[in-house]
TORPA-4810 file (N, C-alpha, C, O; in nm, 3 decimals):
<nodes>
NODE_1_-17.779_1.498_-9.267_-17.800_1.628_-9.330_-17.944_1.672_-9.310_-18.037_1.594_-9.329_M
NODE_2_-17.962_1.797_-9.271_-18.095_1.846_-9.237_-18.161_1.914_-9.357_-18.095_1.979_-9.438_K
NODE_3_-18.292_1.898_-9.365_-18.367_1.961_-9.473_-18.495_2.022_-9.419_-18.537_1.995_-9.307_S
NODE_4_-18.556_2.106_-9.501_-18.682_2.170_-9.466_-18.772_2.169_-9.588_-18.726_2.184_-9.701_A
NODE_5_-18.902_2.153_-9.566_-19.001_2.156_-9.673_-19.098_2.270_-9.645_-19.154_2.280_-9.536_V
NODE_6_-19.117_2.354_-9.745_-19.208_2.468_-9.733_-19.351_2.420_-9.759_-19.377_2.353_-9.859_V
NODE_7_-19.444_2.456_-9.670_-19.585_2.421_-9.685_-19.664_2.547_-9.720_-19.652_2.650_-9.654_L
NODE_8_-19.745_2.537_-9.825_-19.827_2.649_-9.871_-19.967_2.598_-9.901_-19.981_2.482_-9.942_L
NODE_9_-20.071_2.678_-9.884_-20.207_2.635_-9.917_-20.216_2.592_-10.063_-20.176_2.666_-10.153_P
NODE_10_-20.269_2.474_-10.087_-20.286_2.425_-10.223_-20.178_2.331_-10.272_-20.197_2.262_-10.372_G
NODE_11_-20.065_2.327_-10.203_-19.964_2.230_-10.243_-20.013_2.090_-10.207_-20.074_2.070_-10.102_L
NODE_12_-19.985_1.994_-10.294_-20.033_1.858_-10.267_-19.924_1.753_-10.287_-19.951_1.633_-10.285_N
NODE_13_-19.799_1.798_-10.305_-19.692_1.701_-10.320_-19.593_1.706_-10.204_-19.484_1.649_-10.210_R
NODE_14_-19.634_1.776_-10.098_-19.545_1.789_-9.983_-19.519_1.656_-9.914_-19.408_1.629_-9.869_D
NODE_15_-19.623_1.571_-9.906_-19.604_1.442_-9.839_-19.508_1.353_-9.916_-19.427_1.281_-9.857_R
NODE_16_-19.518_1.357_-10.049_-19.424_1.280_-10.131_-19.282_1.327_-10.107_-19.190_1.246_-10.095_D
NODE_17_-19.264_1.460_-10.100_-19.131_1.515_-10.080_-19.077_1.481_-9.942_-18.960_1.445_-9.927_M
NODE_18_-19.162_1.492_-9.841_-19.121_1.459_-9.704_-19.080_1.312_-9.695_-18.981_1.279_-9.631_I
NODE_19_-19.158_1.225_-9.760_-19.127_1.081_-9.758_-18.993_1.054_-9.825_-18.913_0.975_-9.775_A
NODE_20_-18.968_1.119_-9.939_-18.842_1.097_-10.011_-18.723_1.146_-9.930_-18.622_1.076_-9.918_A
NODE_21_-18.734_1.266_-9.873_-18.623_1.321_-9.795_-18.596_1.237_-9.669_-18.481_1.217_-9.631_L
NODE_22_-18.703_1.189_-9.606_-18.688_1.106_-9.486_-18.618_0.975_-9.520_-18.528_0.932_-9.448_T
NODE_23_-18.660_0.913_-9.629_-18.602_0.784_-9.668_-18.454_0.798_-9.704_-18.373_0.713_-9.668_K
NODE_24_-18.421_0.905_-9.775_-18.285_0.920_-9.825_-18.190_0.973_-9.719_-18.076_0.927_-9.709_I
NODE_25_-18.235_1.069_-9.638_-18.147_1.128_-9.539_-18.148_1.056_-9.405_-18.055_1.069_-9.325_S
NODE_26_-18.255_0.978_-9.380_-18.266_0.907_-9.254_-18.331_0.988_-9.144_-18.345_0.940_-9.032_G
NODE_27_-18.373_1.111_-9.174_-18.444_1.191_-9.076_-18.549_1.278_-9.145_-18.528_1.325_-9.257_Q
NODE_28_-18.661_1.298_-9.077_-18.770_1.376_-9.135_-18.730_1.522_-9.147_-18.664_1.576_-9.058_A
NODE_29_-18.769_1.586_-9.256_-18.738_1.728_-9.270_-18.823_1.814_-9.178_-18.931_1.774_-9.136_P
NODE_30_-18.772_1.932_-9.147_-18.851_2.033_-9.077_-18.955_2.087_-9.176_-18.926_2.099_-9.295_V
NODE_31_-19.073_2.118_-9.128_-19.172_2.181_-9.215_-19.193_2.325_-9.172_-19.201_2.355_-9.052_T
NODE_32_-19.201_2.415_-9.269_-19.222_2.557_-9.241_-19.346_2.603_-9.316_-19.369_2.566_-9.431_V
NODE_33_-19.426_2.686_-9.249_-19.555_2.728_-9.302_-19.543_2.863_-9.372_-19.443_2.933_-9.356_W
NODE_34_-19.644_2.899_-9.449_-19.640_3.021_-9.530_-19.617_3.148_-9.449_-19.558_3.243_-9.500_Q
NODE_35_-19.661_3.151_-9.324_-19.647_3.272_-9.243_-19.517_3.277_-9.164_-19.488_3.377_-9.099_T
NODE_36_-19.438_3.171_-9.170_-19.311_3.171_-9.098_-19.215_3.272_-9.161_-19.207_3.283_-9.284_D
NODE_37_-19.144_3.344_-9.077_-19.051_3.445_-9.127_-18.906_3.404_-9.108_-18.814_3.476_-9.149_T
NODE_38_-18.885_3.289_-9.046_-18.750_3.235_-9.031_-18.751_3.087_-9.063_-18.854_3.020_-9.051_T
NODE_39_-18.636_3.036_-9.103_-18.619_2.894_-9.132_-18.499_2.845_-9.052_-18.395_2.910_-9.053_I
NODE_40_-18.512_2.733_-8.983_-18.399_2.681_-8.904_-18.278_2.654_-8.992_-18.288_2.649_-9.115_P
NODE_41_-18.164_2.636_-8.929_-18.042_2.602_-9.003_-18.055_2.462_-9.062_-18.064_2.363_-8.989_D
NODE_42_-18.057_2.455_-9.193_-18.067_2.328_-9.264_-17.972_2.331_-9.383_-17.916_2.435_-9.417_V
NODE_43_-17.954_2.215_-9.444_-17.865_2.204_-9.560_-17.940_2.217_-9.691_-17.880_2.248_-9.794_D
NODE_44_-18.070_2.193_-9.688_-18.151_2.196_-9.810_-18.292_2.242_-9.777_-18.353_2.193_-9.681_L
NODE_45_-18.344_2.335_-9.856_-18.483_2.380_-9.845_-18.555_2.340_-9.973_-18.504_2.363_-10.083_I
NODE_46_-18.672_2.279_-9.960_-18.747_2.235_-10.077_-18.884_2.300_-10.081_-18.957_2.302_-9.982_V
NODE_47_-18.918_2.354_-10.199_-19.053_2.403_-10.225_-19.118_2.301_-10.318_-19.082_2.294_-10.435_V
NODE_48_-19.213_2.222_-10.268_-19.269_2.111_-10.347_-19.375_2.157_-10.446_-19.404_2.275_-10.460_P
NODE_49_-19.432_2.058_-10.514_-19.529_2.087_-10.619_-19.673_2.090_-10.570_-19.702_2.062_-10.454_G
NODE_50_-19.762_2.125_-10.661_-19.905_2.134_-10.632_-19.965_2.253_-10.701_-19.927_2.289_-10.812_G
NODE_51_-20.060_2.316_-10.634_-20.131_2.430_-10.692_-20.146_2.538_-10.585_-20.256_2.567_-10.539_F
NODE_52_-20.033_2.597_-10.546_-20.036_2.693_-10.436_-20.136_2.805_-10.462_-20.137_2.866_-10.569_S
NODE_53_-20.219_2.831_-10.361_-20.322_2.934_-10.369_-20.409_2.920_-10.493_-20.457_3.018_-10.550_F
NODE_54_-20.430_2.794_-10.534_-20.518_2.766_-10.646_-20.465_2.810_-10.780_-20.539_2.813_-10.878_G
NODE_55_-20.337_2.846_-10.788_-20.276_2.896_-10.912_-20.346_3.022_-10.964_-20.344_3.050_-11.084_D
NODE_56_-20.407_3.097_-10.874_-20.472_3.222_-10.916_-20.368_3.324_-10.958_-20.252_3.315_-10.919_Y
NODE_57_-20.409_3.421_-11.037_-20.324_3.522_-11.100_-20.230_3.453_-11.199_-20.260_3.448_-11.319_L
NODE_58_-20.121_3.400_-11.152_-20.030_3.315_-11.229_-19.980_3.208_-11.135_-19.977_3.227_-11.013_R
NODE_59_-19.941_3.095_-11.192_-19.890_2.988_-11.106_-19.772_3.037_-11.024_-19.671_3.083_-11.079_C
NODE_60_-19.784_3.029_-10.892_-19.676_3.067_-10.803_-19.670_3.213_-10.767_-19.590_3.251_-10.682_G
NODE_61_-19.753_3.298_-10.830_-19.743_3.443_-10.809_-19.777_3.483_-10.666_-19.707_3.566_-10.607_A
NODE_62_-19.884_3.427_-10.610_-19.922_3.463_-10.474_-19.825_3.401_-10.374_-19.782_3.467_-10.279_I
NODE_63_-19.791_3.274_-10.395_-19.699_3.206_-10.304_-19.564_3.277_-10.296_-19.503_3.283_-10.189_A
NODE_64_-19.519_3.332_-10.409_-19.388_3.399_-10.412_-19.382_3.520_-10.320_-19.274_3.565_-10.283_A
NODE_65_-19.500_3.572_-10.284_-19.507_3.690_-10.199_-19.543_3.657_-10.055_-19.574_3.746_-9.976_R
NODE_66_-19.539_3.530_-10.021_-19.564_3.487_-9.884_-19.443_3.517_-9.796_-19.330_3.517_-9.845_S
NODE_67_-19.464_3.543_-9.668_-19.352_3.570_-9.577_-19.243_3.464_-9.581_-19.125_3.496_-9.577_P
NODE_68_-19.283_3.338_-9.590_-19.182_3.232_-9.586_-19.088_3.240_-9.705_-18.972_3.200_-9.694_V
NODE_69_-19.135_3.290_-9.820_-19.047_3.297_-9.936_-18.942_3.406_-9.920_-18.834_3.397_-9.979_M
NODE_70_-18.970_3.507_-9.841_-18.866_3.605_-9.811_-18.757_3.537_-9.727_-18.638_3.564_-9.745_R
NODE_71_-18.799_3.449_-9.637_-18.702_3.374_-9.557_-18.621_3.279_-9.645_-18.501_3.262_-9.625_A
NODE_72_-18.687_3.216_-9.743_-18.617_3.129_-9.837_-18.513_3.209_-9.915_-18.400_3.164_-9.934_V
NODE_73_-18.552_3.327_-9.960_-18.460_3.412_-10.036_-18.338_3.449_-9.953_-18.226_3.453_-10.004_A
NODE_74_-18.359_3.477_-9.825_-18.248_3.511_-9.736_-18.152_3.393_-9.721_-18.031_3.411_-9.723_E
NODE_75_-18.208_3.274_-9.706_-18.125_3.154_-9.693_-18.048_3.128_-9.823_-17.930_3.093_-9.821_K
NODE_76_-18.116_3.147_-9.937_-18.050_3.127_-10.066_-17.935_3.225_-10.083_-17.828_3.189_-10.132_A
NODE_77_-17.957_3.349_-10.042_-17.851_3.450_-10.052_-17.732_3.416_-9.964_-17.619_3.456_-9.992_A
NODE_78_-17.758_3.341_-9.856_-17.651_3.299_-9.766_-17.581_3.171_-9.814_-17.486_3.124_-9.751_A
NODE_79_-17.629_3.115_-9.927_-17.565_2.999_-9.984_-17.630_2.866_-9.957_-17.579_2.762_-10.000_G
NODE_80_-17.743_2.865_-9.886_-17.814_2.740_-9.858_-17.873_2.686_-9.988_-17.922_2.764_-10.070_V
NODE_81_-17.871_2.555_-10.006_-17.928_2.493_-10.126_-18.080_2.500_-10.120_-18.141_2.471_-10.018_A
NODE_82_-18.141_2.539_-10.233_-18.286_2.549_-10.243_-18.331_2.474_-10.368_-18.274_2.493_-10.476_V
NODE_83_-18.432_2.390_-10.352_-18.486_2.311_-10.463_-18.634_2.341_-10.477_-18.709_2.336_-10.380_L
NODE_84_-18.678_2.372_-10.598_-18.819_2.392_-10.627_-18.863_2.295_-10.735_-18.804_2.292_-10.843_G
NODE_85_-18.966_2.216_-10.707_-19.014_2.115_-10.801_-19.154_2.151_-10.849_-19.243_2.175_-10.767_V
NODE_86_-19.173_2.156_-10.979_-19.302_2.182_-11.042_-19.356_2.318_-10.997_-19.301_2.421_-11.036_C
NODE_87_-19.461_2.322_-10.916_-19.510_2.451_-10.867_-19.400_2.523_-10.790_-19.395_2.646_-10.790_N
NODE_88_-19.313_2.448_-10.726_-19.199_2.509_-10.658_-19.106_2.581_-10.754_-19.053_2.687_-10.720_G
NODE_89_-19.086_2.527_-10.874_-19.008_2.592_-10.979_-19.076_2.723_-11.020_-19.011_2.826_-11.034_F
NODE_90_-19.207_2.716_-11.040_-19.283_2.836_-11.077_-19.270_2.943_-10.969_-19.255_3.062_-10.999_Q
NODE_91_-19.277_2.902_-10.843_-19.267_2.996_-10.731_-19.129_3.061_-10.727_-19.118_3.182_-10.705_I
NODE_92_-19.023_2.983_-10.748_-18.888_3.037_-10.746_-18.867_3.139_-10.857_-18.798_3.239_-10.838_L
NODE_93_-18.927_3.114_-10.974_-18.918_3.211_-11.083_-18.996_3.338_-11.049_-18.947_3.449_-11.071_C
NODE_94_-19.116_3.322_-10.994_-19.198_3.437_-10.957_-19.131_3.518_-10.846_-19.149_3.640_-10.840_E
NODE_95_-19.055_3.452_-10.760_-18.988_3.520_-10.650_-18.857_3.584_-10.692_-18.792_3.652_-10.612_A
NODE_96_-18.817_3.564_-10.817_-18.693_3.622_-10.867_-18.568_3.546_-10.828_-18.457_3.595_-10.848_G
NODE_97_-18.585_3.425_-10.774_-18.469_3.344_-10.737_-18.413_3.268_-10.856_-18.299_3.221_-10.852_L
NODE_98_-18.493_3.255_-10.961_-18.448_3.194_-11.086_-18.496_3.280_-11.203_-18.601_3.344_-11.193_L
NODE_99_-18.421_3.283_-11.312_-18.464_3.362_-11.428_-18.570_3.291_-11.511_-18.587_3.169_-11.501_P
NODE_100_-18.642_3.368_-11.592_-18.740_3.309_-11.682_-18.876_3.293_-11.620_-18.902_3.341_-11.509_G
NODE_101_-18.964_3.225_-11.692_-19.102_3.205_-11.648_-19.155_3.074_-11.702_-19.106_3.022_-11.802_A
NODE_102_-19.255_3.021_-11.634_-19.322_2.899_-11.678_-19.459_2.936_-11.732_-19.543_2.990_-11.659_L
NODE_103_-19.483_2.908_-11.860_-19.607_2.943_-11.926_-19.694_2.819_-11.945_-19.653_2.707_-11.915_M
NODE_104_-19.816_2.841_-11.996_-19.909_2.732_-12.023_-19.847_2.634_-12.123_-19.781_2.675_-12.218_R
NODE_105_-19.869_2.506_-12.101_-19.824_2.405_-12.197_-19.876_2.438_-12.336_-19.988_2.486_-12.349_N
NODE_106_-19.797_2.413_-12.438_-19.840_2.446_-12.573_-19.964_2.367_-12.615_-20.039_2.411_-12.702_T
NODE_107_-19.985_2.252_-12.554_-20.105_2.172_-12.584_-20.229_2.229_-12.518_-20.341_2.190_-12.551_S
NODE_108_-20.209_2.323_-12.423_-20.317_2.381_-12.342_-20.387_2.274_-12.258_-20.502_2.291_-12.218_L
NODE_109_-20.316_2.163_-12.233_-20.373_2.054_-12.155_-20.278_2.018_-12.039_-20.157_2.035_-12.048_K
NODE_110_-20.338_1.968_-11.931_-20.260_1.914_-11.821_-20.190_1.788_-11.869_-20.253_1.704_-11.933_F
NODE_111_-20.063_1.774_-11.838_-19.985_1.660_-11.882_-19.938_1.580_-11.761_-19.879_1.636_-11.669_V
NODE_112_-19.965_1.451_-11.761_-19.923_1.363_-11.652_-19.870_1.234_-11.713_-19.948_1.147_-11.753_C
NODE_113_-19.739_1.221_-11.718_-19.678_1.102_-11.778_-19.529_1.100_-11.744_-19.477_1.192_-11.682_R
NODE_114_-19.463_0.995_-11.785_-19.319_0.985_-11.766_-19.247_1.045_-11.885_-19.292_1.032_-11.999_E
NODE_115_-19.135_1.113_-11.859_-19.052_1.169_-11.965_-18.909_1.122_-11.948_-18.874_1.060_-11.847_V
NODE_116_-18.827_1.151_-12.046_-18.683_1.125_-12.037_-18.613_1.260_-12.018_-18.651_1.360_-12.080_K
NODE_117_-18.512_1.261_-11.933_-18.435_1.382_-11.908_-18.287_1.356_-11.938_-18.233_1.250_-11.905_L
NODE_118_-18.223_1.453_-12.001_-18.079_1.449_-12.018_-18.016_1.537_-11.911_-18.058_1.650_-11.889_E
NODE_119_-17.914_1.485_-11.845_-17.839_1.564_-11.747_-17.744_1.653_-11.826_-17.641_1.607_-11.874_V
NODE_120_-17.779_1.782_-11.838_-17.701_1.874_-11.920_-17.579_1.927_-11.846_-17.481_1.968_-11.909_A
NODE_121_-17.584_1.927_-11.713_-17.471_1.975_-11.632_-17.463_1.888_-11.508_-17.551_1.891_-11.422_N
NODE_122_-17.356_1.810_-11.499_-17.338_1.720_-11.384_-17.242_1.777_-11.282_-17.199_1.708_-11.190_A
NODE_123_-17.209_1.905_-11.297_-17.112_1.967_-11.206_-17.178_2.062_-11.108_-17.111_2.150_-11.053_D
NODE_124_-17.307_2.046_-11.084_-17.376_2.132_-10.989_-17.391_2.061_-10.855_-17.368_1.941_-10.843_T
NODE_125_-17.430_2.138_-10.756_-17.453_2.084_-10.622_-17.560_1.975_-10.623_-17.561_1.888_-10.536_H
NODE_126_-17.649_1.980_-10.722_-17.764_1.890_-10.726_-17.744_1.769_-10.817_-17.827_1.678_-10.817_F
NODE_127_-17.637_1.766_-10.895_-17.623_1.661_-10.997_-17.491_1.585_-10.988_-17.451_1.519_-11.085_T
NODE_128_-17.424_1.592_-10.876_-17.296_1.523_-10.862_-17.310_1.372_-10.874_-17.214_1.302_-10.908_K
NODE_129_-17.429_1.321_-10.847_-17.452_1.177_-10.854_-17.485_1.127_-10.993_-17.509_1.007_-11.013_G
NODE_130_-17.486_1.217_-11.091_-17.513_1.180_-11.230_-17.388_1.207_-11.314_-17.290_1.262_-11.264_Y
NODE_131_-17.392_1.167_-11.439_-17.288_1.200_-11.535_-17.348_1.285_-11.646_-17.465_1.268_-11.682_T
NODE_132_-17.268_1.375_-11.701_-17.319_1.461_-11.808_-17.362_1.377_-11.928_-17.292_1.285_-11.970_R
NODE_133_-17.478_1.409_-11.980_-17.532_1.335_-12.093_-17.614_1.214_-12.055_-17.677_1.151_-12.140_G
NODE_134_-17.614_1.180_-11.927_-17.692_1.065_-11.879_-17.841_1.089_-11.904_-17.890_1.200_-11.883_Q
NODE_135_-17.910_0.986_-11.947_-18.054_0.994_-11.969_-18.124_0.924_-11.853_-18.096_0.807_-11.825_I
NODE_136_-18.214_0.993_-11.788_-18.288_0.935_-11.676_-18.438_0.947_-11.701_-18.483_1.029_-11.782_I
NODE_137_-18.514_0.867_-11.631_-18.660_0.872_-11.637_-18.711_0.962_-11.524_-18.648_0.970_-11.419_R
NODE_138_-18.824_1.027_-11.548_-18.883_1.107_-11.442_-19.028_1.139_-11.478_-19.057_1.169_-11.594_C
NODE_139_-19.120_1.134_-11.383_-19.260_1.168_-11.412_-19.282_1.318_-11.409_-19.213_1.391_-11.338_P
NODE_140_-19.379_1.364_-11.487_-19.423_1.504_-11.484_-19.573_1.508_-11.460_-19.644_1.412_-11.491_V
NODE_141_-19.620_1.619_-11.405_-19.764_1.640_-11.384_-19.786_1.791_-11.371_-19.776_1.846_-11.261_A
NODE_142_-19.816_1.857_-11.483_-19.832_2.002_-11.477_-19.914_2.055_-11.596_-19.933_1.987_-11.697_H
NODE_143_-19.960_2.176_-11.579_-20.037_2.245_-11.683_-19.961_2.367_-11.736_-19.989_2.416_-11.846_H
NODE_144_-19.863_2.415_-11.656_-19.788_2.535_-11.692_-19.638_2.507_-11.675_-19.575_2.560_-11.584_D
NODE_145_-19.584_2.425_-11.763_-19.444_2.389_-11.751_-19.358_2.433_-11.867_-19.243_2.390_-11.882_G
NODE_146_-19.414_2.520_-11.951_-19.348_2.566_-12.073_-19.247_2.676_-12.038_-19.283_2.793_-12.029_N
NODE_147_-19.121_2.637_-12.019_-19.019_2.733_-11.975_-18.986_2.831_-12.087_-18.970_2.793_-12.203_Y
NODE_148_-18.976_2.959_-12.048_-18.943_3.064_-12.144_-18.852_3.167_-12.080_-18.867_3.199_-11.962_F
NODE_149_-18.758_3.218_-12.157_-18.674_3.330_-12.114_-18.649_3.418_-12.235_-18.641_3.369_-12.348_A
NODE_150_-18.635_3.548_-12.212_-18.605_3.641_-12.321_-18.470_3.604_-12.383_-18.385_3.545_-12.315_E
NODE_151_-18.448_3.640_-12.511_-18.325_3.597_-12.582_-18.195_3.625_-12.508_-18.109_3.538_-12.500_P
NODE_152_-18.179_3.745_-12.452_-18.055_3.777_-12.382_-18.037_3.690_-12.258_-17.928_3.640_-12.230_D
NODE_153_-18.148_3.672_-12.183_-18.142_3.588_-12.063_-18.115_3.443_-12.100_-18.038_3.375_-12.033_A
NODE_154_-18.178_3.396_-12.206_-18.159_3.258_-12.250_-18.014_3.234_-12.292_-17.955_3.131_-12.261_L
NODE_155_-17.957_3.332_-12.364_-17.818_3.320_-12.406_-17.726_3.309_-12.285_-17.632_3.230_-12.284_K
NODE_156_-17.754_3.388_-12.183_-17.673_3.385_-12.061_-17.690_3.253_-11.988_-17.592_3.193_-11.943_R
NODE_157_-17.813_3.206_-11.975_-17.841_3.080_-11.906_-17.769_2.964_-11.975_-17.707_2.881_-11.910_I
NODE_158_-17.779_2.962_-12.107_-17.714_2.853_-12.182_-17.563_2.866_-12.175_-17.492_2.767_-12.158_E
NODE_159_-17.513_2.989_-12.189_-17.369_3.009_-12.194_-17.299_2.982_-12.063_-17.182_2.944_-12.061_G
NODE_160_-17.370_3.002_-11.953_-17.308_2.984_-11.821_-17.339_2.848_-11.758_-17.312_2.826_-11.640_E
NODE_161_-17.395_2.758_-11.836_-17.419_2.622_-11.787_-17.529_2.611_-11.684_-17.527_2.520_-11.601_G
NODE_162_-17.625_2.704_-11.688_-17.732_2.701_-11.589_-17.843_2.603_-11.622_-17.927_2.573_-11.537_Q
NODE_163_-17.846_2.553_-11.745_-17.942_2.449_-11.779_-17.890_2.316_-11.724_-17.782_2.271_-11.762_V
NODE_164_-17.965_2.257_-11.635_-17.921_2.134_-11.568_-17.988_2.011_-11.626_-17.924_1.906_-11.641_V
NODE_165_-18.116_2.022_-11.660_-18.189_1.910_-11.719_-18.262_1.956_-11.844_-18.317_2.066_-11.849_F
NODE_166_-18.262_1.869_-11.947_-18.340_1.893_-12.068_-18.427_1.771_-12.096_-18.389_1.658_-12.067_R
NODE_167_-18.544_1.796_-12.151_-18.627_1.685_-12.198_-18.554_1.619_-12.314_-18.503_1.687_-12.403_Y
NODE_168_-18.550_1.486_-12.313_-18.472_1.412_-12.411_-18.559_1.316_-12.491_-18.670_1.281_-12.451_A
NODE_169_-18.504_1.276_-12.602_-18.564_1.171_-12.687_-18.708_1.205_-12.727_-18.795_1.118_-12.732_E
NODE_170_-18.731_1.334_-12.756_-18.862_1.376_-12.806_-18.973_1.373_-12.705_-19.090_1.365_-12.742_G
NODE_171_-18.940_1.378_-12.574_-19.044_1.366_-12.470_-19.083_1.501_-12.409_-19.153_1.504_-12.308_T
NODE_172_-19.039_1.613_-12.469_-19.078_1.745_-12.417_-19.230_1.753_-12.408_-19.298_1.749_-12.511_N
NODE_173_-19.286_1.764_-12.287_-19.432_1.754_-12.271_-19.505_1.888_-12.275_-19.628_1.893_-12.269_P
NODE_174_-19.429_1.998_-12.287_-19.493_2.129_-12.268_-19.450_2.237_-12.365_-19.505_2.348_-12.362_N
NODE_175_-19.354_2.209_-12.452_-19.306_2.308_-12.547_-19.196_2.397_-12.495_-19.164_2.498_-12.559_G
NODE_176_-19.136_2.363_-12.382_-19.032_2.446_-12.321_-18.922_2.479_-12.421_-18.878_2.392_-12.496_A
NODE_177_-18.878_2.605_-12.422_-18.774_2.649_-12.512_-18.645_2.571_-12.486_-18.607_2.548_-12.371_I
NODE_178_-18.579_2.530_-12.593_-18.454_2.452_-12.585_-18.469_2.325_-12.502_-18.371_2.273_-12.448_N
NODE_179_-18.592_2.275_-12.491_-18.620_2.152_-12.414_-18.579_2.165_-12.267_-18.545_2.065_-12.204_D
NODE_180_-18.581_2.286_-12.213_-18.534_2.308_-12.077_-18.634_2.254_-11.975_-18.751_2.290_-11.974_I
NODE_181_-18.584_2.165_-11.889_-18.667_2.105_-11.784_-18.626_2.152_-11.646_-18.706_2.145_-11.552_A
NODE_182_-18.501_2.201_-11.631_-18.454_2.245_-11.500_-18.332_2.333_-11.512_-18.245_2.309_-11.595_G
NODE_183_-18.327_2.438_-11.428_-18.215_2.532_-11.432_-18.168_2.564_-11.290_-18.241_2.545_-11.193_I
NODE_184_-18.044_2.613_-11.280_-17.993_2.665_-11.154_-17.968_2.815_-11.168_-17.958_2.867_-11.279_V
NODE_185_-17.959_2.882_-11.056_-17.922_3.023_-11.057_-17.773_3.037_-11.088_-17.701_2.937_-11.094_N
NODE_186_-17.727_3.161_-11.106_-17.587_3.184_-11.143_-17.492_3.130_-11.037_-17.382_3.084_-11.069_A
NODE_187_-17.531_3.137_-10.911_-17.446_3.090_-10.802_-17.444_2.938_-10.794_-17.347_2.880_-10.744_R
NODE_188_-17.549_2.873_-10.843_-17.554_2.728_-10.846_-17.617_2.661_-10.726_-17.614_2.538_-10.716_G
NODE_189_-17.675_2.740_-10.634_-17.733_2.680_-10.513_-17.884_2.677_-10.513_-17.945_2.633_-10.416_N
NODE_190_-17.947_2.723_-10.622_-18.094_2.719_-10.633_-18.129_2.646_-10.762_-18.090_2.689_-10.871_V
NODE_191_-18.202_2.537_-10.751_-18.244_2.458_-10.867_-18.395_2.453_-10.876_-18.464_2.431_-10.776_L
NODE_192_-18.447_2.475_-10.996_-18.589_2.456_-11.021_-18.606_2.359_-11.137_-18.536_2.370_-11.237_G
NODE_193_-18.699_2.265_-11.124_-18.728_2.173_-11.234_-18.875_2.136_-11.231_-18.937_2.130_-11.124_L
NODE_194_-18.930_2.110_-11.349_-19.071_2.074_-11.358_-19.097_1.927_-11.323_-19.196_1.900_-11.255_M
NODE_195_-19.016_1.832_-11.366_-19.041_1.691_-11.332_-19.032_1.665_-11.182_-18.979_1.747_-11.107_P
NODE_196_-19.084_1.550_-11.139_-19.093_1.515_-10.997_-18.995_1.402_-10.962_-19.034_1.285_-10.965_H
NODE_197_-18.870_1.433_-10.929_-18.775_1.328_-10.894_-18.811_1.255_-10.765_-18.769_1.142_-10.745_P
NODE_198_-18.890_1.320_-10.678_-18.927_1.256_-10.552_-19.018_1.135_-10.572_-19.036_1.055_-10.481_E
NODE_199_-19.075_1.123_-10.692_-19.163_1.010_-10.721_-19.093_0.896_-10.794_-19.158_0.808_-10.850_N
NODE_200_-18.959_0.899_-10.794_-18.883_0.789_-10.852_-18.753_0.772_-10.775_-18.643_0.789_-10.828_L
NODE_201_-18.769_0.738_-10.645_-18.651_0.725_-10.558_-18.637_0.587_-10.495_-18.541_0.562_-10.423_V
NODE_202_-18.733_0.497_-10.520_-18.722_0.363_-10.463_-18.784_0.264_-10.559_-18.865_0.300_-10.645_E
NODE_203_-18.747_0.139_-10.545_-18.790_0.037_-10.640_-18.942_0.026_-10.647_-18.998_-0.007_-10.751_L
NODE_204_-19.009_0.053_-10.534_-19.155_0.048_-10.533_-19.216_0.152_-10.625_-19.332_0.139_-10.665_E
NODE_205_-19.140_0.255_-10.659_-19.186_0.357_-10.753_-19.169_0.311_-10.898_-19.222_0.372_-10.990_H
NODE_206_-19.095_0.202_-10.916_-19.066_0.156_-11.050_-18.927_0.195_-11.097_-18.892_0.170_-11.213_G
NODE_207_-18.848_0.255_-11.009_-18.712_0.295_-11.044_-18.657_0.393_-10.944_-18.729_0.442_-10.857_G
NODE_208_-18.528_0.423_-10.956_-18.462_0.511_-10.859_-18.387_0.625_-10.928_-18.293_0.679_-10.871_T
NODE_209_-18.428_0.662_-11.047_-18.354_0.763_-11.123_-18.351_0.900_-11.055_-18.258_0.977_-11.080_D
NODE_210_-18.448_0.930_-10.972_-18.451_1.060_-10.905_-18.371_1.065_-10.777_-18.347_1.173_-10.723_G
NODE_211_-18.329_0.952_-10.729_-18.265_0.945_-10.597_-18.133_1.023_-10.593_-18.103_1.089_-10.493_R
NODE_212_-18.055_1.017_-10.699_-17.923_1.080_-10.700_-17.932_1.231_-10.686_-17.839_1.294_-10.635_A
NODE_213_-18.042_1.291_-10.729_-18.058_1.435_-10.713_-18.061_1.472_-10.565_-17.995_1.566_-10.522_L
NODE_214_-18.138_1.397_-10.487_-18.147_1.424_-10.344_-18.020_1.386_-10.270_-17.979_1.455_-10.177_F
NODE_215_-17.957_1.277_-10.311_-17.830_1.239_-10.249_-17.724_1.345_-10.275_-17.643_1.375_-10.188_E
NODE_216_-17.726_1.402_-10.395_-17.632_1.510_-10.427_-17.660_1.633_-10.344_-17.570_1.690_-10.283_S
NODE_217_-17.787_1.674_-10.340_-17.826_1.795_-10.269_-17.799_1.785_-10.119_-17.770_1.885_-10.053_A
NODE_218_-17.809_1.664_-10.066_-17.787_1.642_-9.922_-17.643_1.606_-9.890_-17.609_1.579_-9.774_L
NODE_219_-17.558_1.606_-9.990_-17.417_1.575_-9.967_-17.390_1.428_-9.944_-17.291_1.392_-9.881_G
NODE_220_-17.479_1.343_-9.994_-17.466_1.198_-9.973_-17.413_1.124_-10.096_-17.386_1.004_-10.090_L
NODE_221_-17.400_1.195_-10.207_-17.356_1.130_-10.332_-17.209_1.093_-10.320_-17.130_1.165_-10.259_A
NODE_222_-17.174_0.981_-10.380_-17.034_0.935_-10.377_-16.945_1.029_-10.456_-16.824_1.007_-10.464_A
</nodes>
């Protein structure tokens, strides 16, 4: 299964994502740069984490207006799976590919630690390798991960099963509304989440709880 990783100035988790995708799929992903206006035919596009364009204006605001994100939007509209992690989640929201926004952590501090996640929806393209209600471990590292949506949008997101991951067991690190850690779009082919599953995919990481997300997204889950 083929994948692509979007590269933007200021991102610093692209190598981690490339390593995870290579290990799990058996082939290195294609990399696409901010000025690229087309993306090759792939099964999964990933926008990794970091601090694109220095997080100026708002996190992800400048990156969302890069030429490559228009290409990502076109692929998403055609049904290609798109994953945004941390800054990638912020970029997808800023680009209008996901509802809501990521605000400053309620602590007003950068948070870097492990959290617990509940799999709120195991029937998505990205979570077939999990079971609903399953609790998994995952690291976070962000300053603006406080997910927010207006009441009507939040009601729709919750009602239509678009919440895929929630912070569990009191580990919400940022104050996100309803403990939301990750959501999908209405169609189900675009996922954004703040935690970093790519950093928990092999035993050398201390566990493999994030591996099933990539196996699901790449069509490798049992």
